[in-house]
N, C-alpha and C positions, 0 to 999 in steps of 0.2 A: 113477616113483619120483624123488623130490626128494632130493638128496644135497649136504650141505655139508662133509662130512668123511668119514673112514674109521674113525677109532678110536673113536667113540662108538656105543653100542647102537642098534639099529634100533627105531624106533617105528613101530607099525602103526596106521593109522587106518581105520576101518570106515566104509562109507558110511551115510548117512541118506537120508530121503524129505522133500523140501520140502513143508511142510503147505499151501503155496498152490498150486503146480502139480502135486504128486504125483510129481515126477521124482526120480530118484536123485542125490544131491549129496554131495560131501565138504566137511565143515566143519574147517578148520585154520587156526589163527591163527598168523600168520608171527612169527618172533622176531628179535631182533638178530643180527647176523652173528657175534658171538663165540660163539654157541651152535651147536655142530657135530653135533648129533644128526640122524641119518638118519630120513626119513619115508617109509614105503611105503603106498600107497594101493591096496588089493586089492579087486577086485569078485567077490564070492562068487557061485555058481551062482544061489543064491536069497537074497533078504533077508528074514529073518523078523522081523516087526514084532508087538509086543505093546504097544500103547499104554497108558499109565497116565493115567486120567482122574480129576482131583481134583474132588470134589463138596462145595462148602463149607457151612457152617452158616446158621442164620438170620441175617439182616442181612450175611451175607458175600458177597452178590452185589450188583453194581452195578445200580442202576435208574434209569430216566428216564421223562419222560412220553411220550405218543404222537407228540410232535414232535421227540423226541430230546433235550430239555432235561434235563440231569442233575437227579435228585431225590435219590438216595442213593448217594453215591460216597465211600467211606472210603479215600483214599489215605494214604500214610504221612505226609503234611503236612495240617494242617486246611484243610477246603475244604467243597465240597457234601456234605451228610450230617452233617457236624459242625454245620452251620448250624441243623440241626433244633432245637438248643438254644435258638434265638431265636424258635421258632414256639410259638404256643398251641395248645390242642386242635383248634379249628376248622381253623387252617392245616394241621396235621398231617393231619386227616381229609381235606382236600382233596388234599393232596400224596401221601399213602401209600394209595392205593387199588388194589386188584388190576385193575380194569377200566380204570384210567387210567395204568397203568404198564407198563413191559417192561424187558427186560435191556439195560443199557447196555454198550456194547463198548469204550468209549473210555477206561478207567481207566488207572492208572499203570502203565507197564512198566519193568523193569529197565534201567539205563543201562549197567551194567558186570557182569562176573562169568560171562558165558555164551559167552565165545569168539567164534566166528564166527556164532552165531545172530543173525539181524537182529530188530529191533524189529516189523518186518512180519510175520516168521514167527511170532514169540511172540504177536502179536495174532490171527494165523490160528489159532493153537493154544487161543485163548479166554482167555488170561492177562489181557487187559484187562477181561474180565467179572467179576472178582472182586476183592474188597478187598486192595489191596497192603498196607494196615497190617496185616492179619491174617495174609496168606498168602504174600506175595512171597518172604520168605526160605525158607519151605518149598518153593515150586515150584523155586526156584534149587538148593536142596540136592538134591531128587530128581533133577532134570536132571543135576547134575554128578555124582552118585554113582551113577546109573544108566547114564550115558552118558559118563562121563569118560574122558580119555585116559589111556593107559599104555603100558609096554613089551611087554605080551602082547597086550592087545585094548583096545577103548574101554570095557570094563566092569571094568578092573583096580580102580578105586575101589569098585564094588560088591562085588567079592570081597574087598576090604580090610574093608569094613563088615560083611559076612556073616561073615567069620572072627571077628569080635569078639563074635559072639552065642554064647556058649558055655554060659552058666549061666541057665537059666530061673528059678531060685530068686530071682535078684535082681530079677526083674520078677513075681514071685508068679504064675507060670503056673497057671492053673485046671485044666489037664488035664495029662496025662503030657507032660513037654517033650522034644522030640526036636530036637536042634541040627541045623542044616543040614550034611548030610554033604558029603564032598569030590566026590562024584559029583553031588549036587544042585547044588552050586555051579558045577560045570562046565556042567551042563545049563542052569542059568540064564543064563549068560552067553552062550549062543548066540543070545539075542534082542536085538533093539534096542528100547529103551523110550522113545519120544517121550513127553514129559509135556505132557498138555492139562488145561484147566480148564473146567468147565461151570457157567456161571452160570444161575441161574433166578430166577423171580419168586417170592420166599418169602412174599409176601402172598396168593398165589393158592393154590387147591386143589392140594395136593401130588400128587395123583394125576394131574392134568393136567401138572404140571412133570415127574413121573416119565415120562410119554409122551414129553415132549420130550426127556429124557435118551435114551430109546430111539432117537428120531430121530437124535440126535447120534451115538451109537454107530454106527449104520448108515452115517452120512456118513462118519465117520472110517475105518471099515473099507473103504468104497469108495475112499476117497482113497489110503490105502496099499496096496490091491490093484492099483493102476495100475502100479507098478513092483516091488512086493514081494508078500509073502504075509502076509496078517492075517486070521485067522479069529476072534479074540477080544480082549478088552480086559481090563484089571484096573481095578476102581474103588477109590479111596482116598477115605474120607469123613470129614467132621467134623460132629458134632453132628446138626442136622436133615437134613444130607446124607445121613446113613445111612438115615433114613427114606424119602428119595427113591430111593436106590439100591435098598433092599429091595423097595419097591414096583415099580420099573422091572423088577427080576430076576424076581420070583416071582408078581406078581398078574396076573390076567386082567380087564380091565374092558371089557365089550362095549359100555357106553354111550359110552365115549370111543374105542373102536377100539384099546384098548391090549393087546397080547399079551406074555406074559412074555418077557424078554429073556435069560433064564438061559443060553441055548446060545451066546449072543455074548459072555458074561461069563466069564472063567477063574475069578475070585475077586474077594471084596470084603474091604477092610480097613477096619474101623470104628473111629473115635476119638471117645471122650466122646459116645457116642449116647444120646440120651434114648429108650431103647428102647420104653418104654410111658408116656412123657410125663414132665413135671417138675412138681412141686406148686408151685414157685415161680412158675409162670405164672399160677395163680389169685392168689397174692399180689400179683403186680404189676399185675394189673387192678383190685385194691381200693386200693393205696396207692402205686403206682409203685415206683421203685427208689431213691428219695432216701435211705433209711436202709439200703439194701443196699450200693450202689455209687455214690457221689456223682458220680464222673467220667463213668461209663457213662450214668447217669440223665439227664445233660444232653442227650444225643442221643436216647436211647431213650424217655424220659419220667419226669419227676420225681414225678408223682402218678398216682393211678388215672384221672383224667379223661382226661389226655394219652394214657395207654396204651390205656384202653378205646376212645377214639375211633378208634384204629387197628385194635386187635385184633378188636374186634366185627364190622368189615366185611371181615375178612381170614380166610379159611378156613385159610390155611397156618399162621399163627400160632396159631389156635384148636386145631390139630392137635397142639401141643405141650402141651395140657393132659393131666393123667392120664386114662388111658383106663380102661375096666372091668377090665382086666388089671392095673392098677397094684398092686403086691404089698404095699403098707402098708394094711392095713385101717384105715377110719376115719381116713383121712389129713387130713381136716378137723375140728378139735375145738375145744371151748370149756372153759375152766377158770375156776373161781370165784376170789374174791379172795385165797383162800388157796393158790391153785395147784392145787387138787384138780380132777380130771377130773369134769365133770358127769355124772349118770347117763345110761346109754346112751339111754334114751328121749327125753332132751333134746338129744341130739346130732345133727347133720346126718348124713345117710345118703349114703355114698359107694360104695355097691356098684354103683349105676347113676347115675354123677355127671351124665349128660347131662340127666336129667329131675329129679333131686333137689338138684342144685347149680347147673349152668350155666344152665338155663332157668327157674329160680325168680324170678318177679317181685315177690312179696308179702312177702319175707323180706330183712332187711337184709344177711344173709350170703350171698345169691344172687350169682352171678358179676358181673353187670352192673346197675348202677343205670340205670333206663330214661332218666332225664333226660340221662345222659352220652353217649346216641346222637345227641344233637341239640346239640352245643356252638355257641356263639356264632360266627358267622362261618363255620361249617363247610358240609359237603354231607351232611345227616343221613341216616341209614338208619332204617327203621322195625323194630319188634321182630320181625316176621315175617321180615325179612331175616337178622336175627341168628339167629333160630331155624333158619332153613335152614342157615346157616353151621355151627350146632352139629351139625345133622344130618349135614353133610358130614364133620365131624371124627369123628363116631360111626362112619359108614360107612368112612372111611379106616382107623380104628383096628381095626375088625372084619376087614376085607380083609387087613389086614397082620398080624394075630394069628399068633404062632408061626412066621412065615414068614421063612427065612433062605436065602440062597445056600448050596448044598451045600459050597462051598469058602470058609468065612468065617473071618476072623481079626480080632482087635480088641484094644482095651484101655480101660479106664475108670479114673478117678481116685478116690483115697480117702486118708484119713488118719484117725488117731485123733482124735475130736472134741475131746478136752481138750488136744491139742497143736497143733491147726490155727491157732488164732489167734496163738499164740507163734511159729510159723513163717511168719507173714504170709499164711496160706492161709485163705481164707473157709470157714466151715461151709457146709453144705448144708441144704435143707429136704426131708427125707423126708416130713414132714407139715407142716401149717400150723395153727398154734395161736392162737386168740383168747383173751386173758387179760382178766378183768373187773378193773377198778381202780377204787377209790373216788374220786369227784370231789373238788375243792378245796372245794366249797361243803357244809357239814354238811346232811344230809338230815333232813327233818322227817316223812318217811314211811317205812313199812316198805319194806325193799328187795325189789325184784321177785325173784321165784325164777328159776332157770335156764331153766325151761320157758317162763316168761313173756318172758324175754329173747330166746330162740331164736324165739319166735312174732312179735316186733315187726317192723314194716315200716320202709321207709326214712325215713318221717316221724318216727317216734319215735327213730330212731337217726340222728343228723346225721352225714353223710358228706362231707367236703370233698375226699376223694381222698388224704388224708395220713394218717399214722399218729400218734395213735390216732383212732379215730371216737368220738363222744360219744353217750351215752344221756341224753336230757333230758326234763324236764317244764316245762309252761308255768308262768310266774311273772309277777306284775305285772298292771297294768291291761291288759285286752284280751289277755293271754296273748302280748304281742309279745316279752317277754324270756323266757329259759329259764334253768334252773338245770341245771348238769351233775351229774348223780346218779352216774353211772359212766362211766368210759372203757373202751373196748374195744380193746385194743392187741394188734396182731399180734406175736407173739414173735419174738426173734431166731433165726437158724439155729443149730441145736444137733446137727445130724447129719453123718455122714460122707459125703464125696462130692468133687466137684471145684469146688464153689461154685455150681453151677447144677444139675447132674445128681446125685441121690443115688446112693449105692452100690447101693440096692436096684433102681433103675431101670437103671443103668449095666451091672450084672452079670448081668442077666437072660438075655442070650443064652447063657450058659455052660450052660444047662439043655438046650439044643438038641443034638442028634446032629449037625446039619448044621455046627455050629461046631467047626472043627479046633482052634483054641486062642484064648484070650482071657487077657489080662494085667491085673494090677492095679498101676497105678503110684502108690505113695504120694506125695502132694505136688503131683501135676500139676493145674493149674487149667483151668477149662473153655475160657476164651477163648485161652489160650496152650498148649493141648493138644499142638500139634506143634511148639512152639518149645521143645523138650525133647530132649536127647540120646537118652534111653531110647525115647521114643515114635517117634522118627525111626528108630532102630535097629530097633525093632519092625516098623515100615512096611517096611524094607528086607528084613528076615527074612521077614516074610509074603509080599512080592512074589517073593522067592527061591524060597520054598516052593511058591507057586502056579505060577510059571513052571517050576520044575524038573519037575513032574509032567506037563507038556504035551508031547505028541509034535510034532515039527516038521512042520508042513503043507507040502504042495507045491501048486504051481499046478494047479487043475482038480480037487483033491480035495474 
């Protein structure tokens, strides 16, 4: 026991386990001599460890090439990753390929704010594998609030946060809300919660990355069982990470040797998960992100050519497309010049989007324009490769359908569509709508019908990868010039959600009996889903609920 005075209250510090050696350690930051608080370091009979592993969203993990050269690293200051804004379609296709990339572990680490935890220890916990720009503040918050110092225990800050969770109505709880009881709170603080991060290759088939998450869980358990007792982990996810976590937990895939890890997972907390896909993924493959989010588009892709060059070769990104389960019927639609929906027979069929939209080659509204698979200066793929990747997406969706860990919590974003713009919150795309607009040049011919427009191929409809695309007819000597008869414009977002995931996809888990609780947070945006006081408190609440229900294990049980 270290003592610098006798009048101040005793501060008790619990031990932790070093993520490098597996040895029990005490982390205490020395203070100036004017502070006279006493510190007691007590070794319990057994150290009960419940690691919290954060699984990030798409583009939230750092990537490098096979030689270790950084390819996608989004630190809190511009650098590699941000530089993609300077690349054309061919350069992007070469750089961002699942077979030529792997997880990069050397991302930015916090300099301050975590007491005696060293940067080497944080790197060993995987913090350098994920984007500091997106997630550094969240990881720091989790570590401090789950393992912070206090007069009673190193979890006093967790208790304080949990006590703030009193009224589920403020979070629009989907199910009957039960605050964390005093007994549950006491049970929750019996655990030590080292915060880890799991970076994965978001370009790759997510089934394979889910298997890698399973290996990570086993490694972490082995580490903490050297000096403590660790039977399970808690997963906290963002966006695509929720799909990876669910697959890891619930799906058996004999082709890759993956077995469900549910018995090693105490529970999962999902944030802003595209449960059955996001319609905006289709839109971005057609026209990029320029008119959706200019700043983000510079890195991700300003036009359809840039995004398709990467998406088409990457099963992971294609697995974000709407699945067959997507709850919005006819989510891809065409309207005439008066804004009226064309008759049903003239509309694309989205009941089986893999064959009726994603792999359609001879219609302008198919997901991919074949020529965009072969950008100048790139490393082209053939249509068969793209088709195989779509099949992987279909299989992944089928394997994951209606599967959730039995102890699931989460939240999704929403807002009233007519209020979102005024609040600075972007609308979402529950559906994607093409609108026919008359061209600037007067037409001398009878306008084509909706059915004729829907049947046109990529030659008749000029697609540059930007919004709008043009429906043209030959004009002039030799047909070299064209007249724009119609423009086909993708409409703006008009639906509720978080700006990326629609409410319809985000709230779908509520229907499952496995889901203990899901919350609706009005105003939360997708990329900043955890940079929000409410969402962080929900995460702390869910972790407390999950931990409180676990019996304390003992060595050898």
